[in-house]
C-alpha positions as CSV (number, residue, x, y, z in Angstrom):
1,X,3.1,-138.5,-33.4
2,X,5.1,-137.0,-36.2
3,X,2.4,-137.9,-38.7
4,X,-0.3,-136.3,-36.5
5,X,1.7,-133.1,-36.3
6,X,2.1,-133.0,-40.1
7,X,-1.6,-133.6,-40.6
8,X,-2.4,-130.8,-38.2
9,X,-0.1,-128.4,-39.9
10,X,-1.6,-129.3,-43.3
11,X,-5.1,-128.9,-42.1
12,X,-4.2,-125.4,-40.7
13,X,-2.6,-124.4,-43.9
14,X,-5.6,-125.6,-45.9
15,X,-8.0,-123.6,-43.7
16,X,-5.8,-120.5,-44.0
17,X,-5.8,-120.8,-47.8
18,X,-9.5,-121.3,-48.0
19,X,-10.0,-118.2,-45.7
20,X,-7.6,-116.2,-48.0
21,X,-9.4,-117.2,-51.2
22,X,-12.7,-116.4,-49.6
23,X,-11.4,-113.0,-48.5
24,X,-10.1,-112.3,-52.0
25,X,-13.3,-113.4,-53.6
26,X,-15.3,-111.2,-51.3
27,X,-13.0,-108.2,-52.1
28,X,-13.3,-108.9,-55.8
29,X,-17.1,-109.1,-55.5
30,X,-17.2,-105.9,-53.5
31,X,-15.1,-104.1,-56.1
32,X,-17.4,-105.3,-58.8
33,X,-20.4,-104.2,-56.9
34,X,-18.8,-100.8,-56.3
35,X,-17.9,-100.4,-59.9
36,X,-21.4,-101.3,-61.0
37,X,-22.8,-98.9,-58.4
38,X,-20.6,-96.1,-59.7
39,X,-21.6,-96.7,-63.3
40,X,-25.3,-96.7,-62.3
41,X,-24.8,-93.4,-60.5
42,X,-23.0,-91.9,-63.5
43,X,-25.8,-93.0,-65.9
44,X,-28.4,-91.6,-63.5
45,X,-26.6,-88.3,-63.3
46,X,-26.2,-88.2,-67.1
47,X,-29.9,-88.8,-67.6
48,X,-30.7,-86.1,-65.1
49,X,-28.4,-83.6,-66.8
50,X,-29.9,-84.4,-70.2
51,X,-33.4,-83.8,-68.8
52,X,-32.3,-80.5,-67.2
53,X,-30.6,-79.3,-70.5
54,X,-33.8,-80.2,-72.4
55,X,-35.9,-78.4,-69.9
56,X,-33.6,-75.4,-70.1
57,X,-33.9,-75.3,-73.9
58,X,-37.7,-75.4,-73.6
59,X,-37.5,-72.5,-71.0
60,X,-35.4,-70.4,-73.4
61,X,-37.8,-71.1,-76.3
62,X,-40.7,-70.1,-74.0
63,X,-38.9,-67.0,-72.9
64,X,-38.3,-65.9,-76.5
65,X,-42.0,-66.3,-77.2
66,X,-43.1,-64.7,-73.9
67,X,-40.8,-61.7,-74.5
68,X,-42.5,-61.0,-77.8
69,X,-45.9,-61.4,-76.3
70,X,-45.0,-59.3,-73.3
71,X,-44.0,-56.5,-75.7
72,X,-47.4,-56.5,-77.3
73,X,-49.1,-57.4,-74.0
74,X,-47.7,-54.4,-72.1
75,X,-49.0,-52.2,-75.0
76,X,-52.4,-53.8,-74.9
77,X,-52.6,-53.4,-71.1
78,X,-51.5,-49.7,-71.5
79,X,-54.1,-49.0,-74.1
80,X,-56.8,-50.8,-72.0
81,X,-56.1,-49.4,-68.6
82,X,-53.7,-46.5,-69.1
83,X,-54.4,-42.7,-69.5
84,X,-55.7,-41.2,-72.7
85,X,-52.3,-39.9,-73.6
86,X,-49.5,-42.5,-73.5
87,X,-46.0,-43.0,-74.8
88,X,-46.1,-45.8,-77.3
89,X,-43.9,-48.0,-79.6
90,X,-46.6,-47.9,-82.3
91,X,-44.1,-46.9,-85.0
92,X,-41.4,-49.2,-83.7
93,X,-39.5,-46.8,-81.5
94,X,-39.5,-49.1,-78.5
95,X,-37.5,-52.3,-78.9
96,X,-36.0,-55.1,-76.9
97,X,-32.5,-54.5,-75.7
98,X,-31.4,-57.5,-77.8
99,X,-32.1,-55.8,-81.2
100,X,-31.0,-52.3,-82.0
101,X,-32.2,-52.6,-85.6
102,X,-35.8,-52.4,-84.6
103,X,-35.6,-48.7,-83.9
104,X,-37.5,-46.3,-86.1
105,X,-34.2,-45.0,-87.7
106,X,-33.8,-48.4,-89.4
107,X,-37.4,-48.9,-90.3
108,X,-38.6,-47.9,-93.8
109,X,-40.2,-44.5,-94.1
110,X,-42.8,-46.0,-96.5
111,X,-46.1,-47.3,-95.4
112,X,-46.2,-45.8,-91.9
113,X,-50.0,-46.1,-92.0
114,X,-49.7,-49.9,-92.6
115,X,-47.2,-50.2,-89.7
116,X,-49.7,-48.5,-87.4
117,X,-52.5,-50.8,-88.5
118,X,-50.4,-54.0,-88.1
119,X,-49.3,-52.9,-84.6
120,X,-53.0,-52.3,-83.6
121,X,-53.9,-55.7,-85.1
122,X,-51.3,-57.5,-82.9
123,X,-52.6,-55.7,-79.8
124,X,-56.2,-56.7,-80.6
125,X,-55.1,-60.3,-81.1
126,X,-53.3,-60.4,-77.8
127,X,-56.2,-58.7,-76.0
128,X,-58.7,-61.2,-77.4
129,X,-56.4,-64.2,-76.5
130,X,-55.9,-62.9,-72.9
131,X,-59.5,-61.6,-72.3
132,X,-58.4,-58.0,-72.1
133,X,-61.1,-55.5,-73.0
134,X,-59.6,-52.5,-74.9
135,X,-62.1,-49.7,-74.6
136,X,-63.2,-47.7,-77.7
137,X,-62.1,-44.4,-76.3
138,X,-59.8,-41.9,-78.1
139,X,-56.1,-42.4,-77.3
140,X,-53.1,-40.3,-78.2
141,X,-49.7,-42.1,-78.5
142,X,-46.6,-40.0,-78.4
143,X,-43.1,-40.9,-79.4
144,X,-40.0,-39.3,-81.1
145,X,-36.3,-39.1,-81.3
146,X,-33.2,-37.0,-81.9
147,X,-30.0,-37.7,-83.9
148,X,-26.8,-35.7,-83.8
149,X,-23.7,-36.1,-86.0
150,X,-20.0,-35.3,-86.1
151,X,-18.6,-35.5,-89.6
152,X,-15.2,-35.1,-91.3
153,X,-15.1,-34.7,-95.1
154,X,-12.4,-34.7,-97.7
155,X,-14.3,-33.5,-100.7
156,X,-13.8,-33.9,-104.5
157,X,-11.8,-30.7,-104.7
158,X,-9.5,-31.9,-101.8
159,X,-11.0,-29.3,-99.5
160,X,-11.4,-30.6,-95.9
161,X,-14.1,-29.7,-93.4
162,X,-15.5,-30.8,-90.1
163,X,-19.0,-30.3,-88.9
164,X,-21.3,-30.8,-85.9
165,X,-25.0,-30.9,-86.5
166,X,-28.4,-31.9,-85.1
167,X,-29.6,-33.8,-88.1
168,X,-32.9,-35.0,-86.8
169,X,-35.4,-34.0,-84.1
170,X,-38.9,-35.5,-84.4
171,X,-42.1,-35.8,-82.4
172,X,-44.8,-38.3,-83.5
173,X,-48.4,-38.1,-82.4
174,X,-50.8,-40.9,-83.3
175,X,-54.4,-40.3,-82.4
176,X,-56.8,-43.3,-82.4
177,X,-60.3,-41.8,-82.5
178,X,-61.8,-45.3,-82.8
179,X,-60.8,-48.9,-83.7
180,X,-61.3,-47.8,-87.4
181,X,-60.1,-44.2,-87.5
182,X,-56.5,-43.1,-86.9
183,X,-54.7,-39.8,-87.5
184,X,-50.9,-39.2,-87.3
185,X,-48.9,-36.0,-87.1
186,X,-45.1,-36.2,-87.4
187,X,-43.4,-32.9,-86.5
188,X,-39.7,-32.4,-87.3
189,X,-37.3,-29.6,-87.4
190,X,-35.5,-28.5,-90.6
191,X,-31.7,-28.5,-90.3
192,X,-31.3,-27.6,-94.0
193,X,-31.7,-23.9,-93.6
194,X,-33.2,-21.1,-95.7
195,X,-31.5,-19.7,-98.8
196,X,-30.1,-16.3,-98.0
197,X,-29.8,-16.8,-94.3
198,X,-26.3,-17.9,-93.4
199,X,-26.9,-18.5,-89.7
200,X,-27.8,-22.1,-89.5
201,X,-29.2,-22.0,-86.0
202,X,-31.8,-19.4,-87.0
203,X,-33.0,-21.7,-89.7
204,X,-34.2,-24.4,-87.3
205,X,-37.9,-24.3,-88.3
206,X,-40.4,-26.8,-86.9
207,X,-42.6,-28.2,-89.7
208,X,-45.2,-30.8,-90.3
209,X,-43.1,-33.6,-91.9
210,X,-46.0,-36.0,-92.4
211,X,-49.7,-35.9,-91.5
212,X,-52.4,-38.4,-92.5
213,X,-55.7,-40.0,-91.8
214,X,-56.2,-43.7,-92.0
215,X,-59.4,-45.6,-92.1
216,X,-59.1,-49.4,-91.6
217,X,-59.0,-52.3,-89.2
218,X,-57.1,-55.3,-90.5
219,X,-58.9,-57.9,-88.3
220,X,-62.2,-56.8,-89.9
221,X,-61.1,-56.1,-93.4
222,X,-57.8,-56.4,-95.4
223,X,-58.6,-53.1,-97.2
224,X,-57.7,-49.7,-95.8
225,X,-57.4,-46.1,-97.0
226,X,-55.2,-43.2,-96.2
227,X,-55.3,-39.5,-97.1
228,X,-52.7,-36.9,-96.3
229,X,-49.1,-35.8,-96.6
230,X,-47.0,-39.0,-96.6
231,X,-44.0,-40.7,-98.2
232,X,-45.6,-42.5,-101.1
233,X,-45.3,-46.3,-101.3
234,X,-42.7,-46.2,-104.0
235,X,-39.6,-48.0,-103.0
236,X,-38.5,-49.1,-99.5
237,X,-35.2,-47.3,-98.7
238,X,-34.6,-49.2,-95.5
239,X,-30.9,-49.3,-94.9
240,X,-28.1,-49.3,-92.3
241,X,-26.3,-46.2,-93.6
242,X,-25.7,-43.0,-91.7
243,X,-25.5,-41.0,-94.9
244,X,-28.1,-41.2,-97.6
245,X,-28.1,-43.8,-100.4
246,X,-28.5,-42.7,-104.0
247,X,-31.6,-44.8,-104.4
248,X,-33.4,-42.6,-101.8
249,X,-32.2,-39.4,-103.4
250,X,-33.7,-40.1,-106.8
251,X,-36.8,-42.1,-105.8
252,X,-38.3,-41.1,-102.4
253,X,-41.4,-38.9,-102.9
254,X,-43.3,-37.0,-100.2
255,X,-46.6,-35.7,-101.4
256,X,-50.2,-35.1,-100.4
257,X,-51.9,-38.1,-101.7
258,X,-54.8,-40.5,-101.5
259,X,-53.9,-44.2,-101.0
260,X,-55.9,-47.4,-101.2
261,X,-54.1,-50.4,-99.7
262,X,-54.5,-54.0,-98.6
263,X,-52.7,-56.4,-96.3
264,X,-53.6,-60.1,-96.4
265,X,-51.7,-63.4,-95.7
266,X,-48.3,-61.8,-96.1
267,X,-49.1,-59.9,-99.3
268,X,-49.6,-56.1,-99.2
269,X,-50.1,-53.5,-101.9
270,X,-51.2,-49.9,-102.5
271,X,-52.4,-47.8,-105.4
272,X,-52.2,-44.0,-105.0
273,X,-52.7,-40.7,-106.8
274,X,-51.4,-37.2,-106.0
275,X,-51.4,-33.8,-107.7
276,X,-47.6,-33.2,-107.4
277,X,-45.5,-30.1,-107.9
278,X,-44.4,-30.4,-111.5
279,X,-46.6,-29.4,-114.4
280,X,-46.9,-31.0,-117.8
281,X,-49.2,-29.0,-120.1
282,X,-52.3,-30.9,-121.2
283,X,-52.1,-33.7,-118.7
284,X,-54.5,-34.8,-115.9
285,X,-52.0,-34.4,-113.0
286,X,-53.7,-36.5,-110.3
287,X,-54.0,-39.6,-112.5
288,X,-50.8,-39.4,-114.4
289,X,-48.7,-38.9,-111.2
290,X,-50.2,-42.0,-109.5
291,X,-48.6,-45.3,-108.9
292,X,-48.8,-48.8,-107.4
293,X,-46.8,-51.0,-105.1
294,X,-47.0,-54.8,-104.4
295,X,-45.0,-56.7,-101.8
296,X,-44.7,-59.9,-99.8
297,X,-43.6,-60.2,-96.2
298,X,-42.9,-63.5,-94.5
299,X,-41.1,-64.8,-91.3
300,X,-41.0,-68.4,-90.2
301,X,-39.5,-67.9,-86.8
302,X,-37.1,-65.6,-84.9
303,X,-34.3,-66.5,-87.4
304,X,-35.6,-66.1,-90.9
305,X,-37.6,-63.3,-92.5
306,X,-38.1,-61.8,-96.0
307,X,-39.7,-58.6,-97.3
308,X,-39.7,-58.0,-101.1
309,X,-41.7,-56.1,-103.6
310,X,-41.9,-53.9,-106.7
311,X,-43.5,-50.5,-107.4
312,X,-44.0,-47.9,-110.0
313,X,-44.7,-44.2,-110.0
314,X,-46.0,-41.9,-112.8
315,X,-43.4,-39.1,-112.5
316,X,-39.9,-39.4,-111.0
317,X,-39.4,-35.6,-111.1
318,X,-41.5,-35.4,-107.9
319,X,-38.8,-37.1,-105.9
320,X,-37.2,-34.7,-103.3
321,X,-33.7,-35.4,-104.6
322,X,-34.9,-34.2,-108.1
323,X,-36.8,-31.3,-106.8
324,X,-33.7,-30.0,-105.1
325,X,-30.2,-31.4,-105.5
326,X,-28.3,-29.2,-103.0
327,X,-26.6,-27.0,-105.7
328,X,-27.3,-23.4,-106.4
329,X,-27.4,-21.1,-109.4
330,X,-26.0,-20.9,-112.0
331,X,-25.9,-24.7,-111.8
332,X,-29.1,-26.8,-112.1
333,X,-30.5,-26.8,-108.6
334,X,-33.5,-29.2,-109.2
335,X,-36.9,-29.0,-110.7
336,X,-38.3,-26.7,-108.0
337,X,-36.7,-23.7,-109.8
338,X,-38.9,-24.4,-112.9
339,X,-41.7,-27.0,-112.3
340,X,-42.8,-27.0,-116.0
341,X,-41.7,-30.2,-117.8
342,X,-41.9,-31.1,-121.4
343,X,-42.9,-34.7,-120.5
344,X,-43.2,-36.8,-117.4
345,X,-40.9,-39.8,-116.8
346,X,-42.3,-42.8,-114.9
347,X,-40.2,-44.8,-112.5
348,X,-39.8,-48.5,-111.5
349,X,-38.4,-49.9,-108.2
350,X,-37.6,-53.4,-106.9
351,X,-36.4,-54.1,-103.4
352,X,-35.7,-57.1,-101.1
353,X,-34.6,-57.6,-97.5
354,X,-33.6,-61.1,-96.4
355,X,-32.8,-61.9,-92.8
356,X,-31.2,-65.2,-91.8
357,X,-29.8,-64.3,-88.4
358,X,-27.2,-63.1,-87.8
359,X,-27.0,-62.0,-91.5
360,X,-29.2,-59.4,-93.1
361,X,-29.0,-58.7,-96.9
362,X,-30.6,-55.6,-98.4
363,X,-30.9,-54.8,-102.1
364,X,-32.8,-52.1,-104.0
365,X,-32.8,-50.9,-107.6
366,X,-34.7,-47.8,-108.9
367,X,-34.7,-46.5,-112.5
368,X,-36.5,-44.2,-114.9
369,X,-38.4,-46.2,-117.5
370,X,-37.4,-43.8,-120.2
371,X,-35.2,-40.8,-120.9
372,X,-36.1,-37.3,-119.7
373,X,-36.6,-34.8,-122.5
374,X,-33.3,-33.0,-123.4
375,X,-34.9,-29.7,-122.2
376,X,-35.7,-31.1,-118.8
377,X,-32.5,-33.0,-117.8
378,X,-29.5,-34.2,-119.8
379,X,-26.4,-36.4,-119.4
380,X,-23.6,-36.1,-121.9
381,X,-25.6,-34.2,-124.4
382,X,-28.9,-36.1,-124.5
383,X,-31.9,-36.7,-122.2
384,X,-30.9,-38.4,-119.0
385,X,-32.3,-41.7,-117.8
386,X,-31.2,-41.8,-114.1
387,X,-31.1,-45.0,-112.1
388,X,-29.4,-46.2,-108.9
389,X,-28.6,-49.4,-106.9
390,X,-28.0,-50.0,-103.2
391,X,-26.7,-53.3,-101.8
392,X,-25.9,-54.0,-98.2
393,X,-24.9,-56.9,-95.9
394,X,-25.1,-56.7,-92.1
395,X,-23.8,-59.0,-89.5
396,X,-25.4,-58.8,-86.0
397,X,-23.6,-60.0,-82.9
398,X,-23.4,-59.4,-79.1
399,X,-20.3,-57.8,-77.6
400,X,-19.9,-56.8,-74.0
401,X,-23.6,-57.9,-73.6
402,X,-24.6,-55.2,-76.1
403,X,-26.2,-55.6,-79.5
404,X,-23.9,-54.8,-82.4
405,X,-24.1,-54.6,-86.2
406,X,-21.2,-54.4,-88.7
407,X,-22.3,-53.4,-92.2
408,X,-20.7,-53.1,-95.6
409,X,-22.4,-51.8,-98.7
410,X,-22.1,-50.7,-102.3
411,X,-24.0,-48.1,-104.3
412,X,-24.0,-47.0,-107.9
413,X,-25.9,-44.6,-110.1
414,X,-26.2,-44.2,-113.8
415,X,-26.8,-40.9,-115.7
416,X,-27.5,-39.0,-112.5
417,X,-24.7,-36.4,-112.5
418,X,-27.4,-33.6,-112.7
419,X,-28.7,-34.8,-109.3
420,X,-25.3,-34.2,-107.6
421,X,-24.8,-37.8,-106.5
422,X,-21.7,-40.0,-107.0
423,X,-21.3,-42.6,-109.7
424,X,-20.3,-45.2,-107.1
425,X,-19.8,-45.4,-103.4
426,X,-18.6,-48.0,-100.9
427,X,-19.1,-47.8,-97.1
428,X,-18.7,-49.6,-93.8
429,X,-20.7,-48.9,-90.7
430,X,-20.4,-50.1,-87.2
431,X,-23.3,-49.6,-84.8
432,X,-23.9,-50.5,-81.2
433,X,-26.7,-49.9,-78.7
434,X,-24.8,-48.9,-75.5
435,X,-27.9,-47.7,-73.7
436,X,-31.4,-48.8,-74.2
437,X,-33.3,-46.9,-76.9
438,X,-30.1,-45.5,-78.4
439,X,-27.9,-46.3,-81.4
440,X,-24.3,-45.2,-81.7
441,X,-23.0,-45.4,-85.3
442,X,-19.6,-44.8,-87.0
443,X,-19.5,-44.8,-90.8
444,X,-16.7,-44.5,-93.4
445,X,-17.8,-43.7,-97.0
446,X,-15.8,-43.4,-100.2
447,X,-17.4,-41.8,-103.2
448,X,-16.3,-42.2,-106.9
449,X,-17.4,-39.4,-109.1
450,X,-18.4,-39.4,-112.7
451,X,-15.8,-39.2,-115.5
452,X,-13.9,-36.1,-116.4
453,X,-15.7,-35.8,-119.7
454,X,-19.2,-36.2,-118.3
455,X,-21.5,-33.1,-118.2
456,X,-25.1,-32.5,-117.2
457,X,-27.7,-29.8,-117.4
458,X,-31.3,-29.1,-116.2
459,X,-34.4,-27.3,-117.2
460,X,-33.8,-23.8,-115.8
461,X,-31.2,-22.7,-118.3
462,X,-28.3,-23.6,-116.0
463,X,-24.7,-23.9,-117.0
464,X,-23.4,-27.5,-117.5
465,X,-22.4,-29.4,-114.3
466,X,-18.9,-30.6,-114.7
467,X,-16.5,-32.7,-112.6
468,X,-14.3,-31.0,-110.0
469,X,-12.7,-34.2,-108.7
470,X,-12.9,-38.0,-108.9
471,X,-13.0,-39.1,-105.2
472,X,-14.3,-38.0,-101.8
473,X,-14.2,-39.4,-98.3
474,X,-16.2,-38.9,-95.2
475,X,-16.2,-40.2,-91.6
476,X,-19.4,-39.7,-89.7
477,X,-20.3,-40.5,-86.1
478,X,-23.9,-40.4,-85.1
479,X,-25.8,-40.9,-81.9
480,X,-29.6,-41.3,-81.8
481,X,-31.9,-41.3,-78.8
482,X,-35.5,-42.5,-79.2
483,X,-38.5,-42.5,-76.9
């Protein structure tokens, strides 16, 4: 009996152990299955997220492309179905909210005729791609802008001043008579004033700044022609400054000229001739004041772009900064007081703009190719050979969901004391586009003057220009509104 009881207890214990081991095995197996199931879920979620991220990247890329096309597309639709008079970004006044540097104020004043032709070419290409019929009816596009400044200056002679000025007010009218013929009228007011009238407000004359006729259609022919009052294609002068660089002072020429240009596969160029203001006895003015420009423009994507070129002109004395330097008698006030020259002096310019976002680099050098005659303009007792350099670096970023630019730069001139420009300057500029189609800028600039022993004279029997101080500073706030 005892043995039966022991056997029964042993059998019950063995059954209990087998049940426990089975339960433990089932629990382990369930944990393993659960672990494998969780891992599978995690892998699936990861794969799904990777696909969503990739799809999001593709959508962003498509959005960038479509934003560009929509800009041109809206213009094409407007030209096709809009009224005969429209507001238009044809000169770059309109821009996306992401890039304040596309405004006209930061575009080069050179080759405005080519900018118009390229814009029309983009619209035609978009219209053809999207089956939009652009009628061949006359269209007038209107745009413009205004810029105001508040400036504080500590001048070379340590005098201090503050000023408020409307520095720019402009209306642009572009008339497209046909796909081949375009006319442009740019009206602006003159804030410089008239000599002898001290009241600056009474001097606010409205003038025709530029006006020209262009014949060309780049999709049909790379060759085009322009005749009228324009900034000649000599130099580029695109910059981020609020104040004016020395390169622009001694090189930018506005004249009534005839231009023959081309634009093909990134290369562009112009040859031109103009009668000019100065007179050299015995010379053929139209030919000897002519010049040429050759450039190359390339962009691979939204991030990288380059624009570079060289140019030459037959007579640098035609530049507005040489025609008038802002000084008054008895100092040399520029060649407009006596336009007769002993000899003309050709000029040479080289420029480059490189964009690798968010960095933009700008460089330009302009120089006379030989000395002026000592009767026309001197530096330190002999004929002057003026030249100038401008170098800038800009960093673009987004702050408070607004486009921003921070810019630093350096400028230098040589033998240009008679033109009333500094020997060296350094500047820093911060600009932001708080509201669409506006730019708000703040610039600090420090000028270094020529040496105490330097003197300069001009061709109107003026007294020598001498140094009144070695350094000056200015702080300028500017706001521009464009439409």
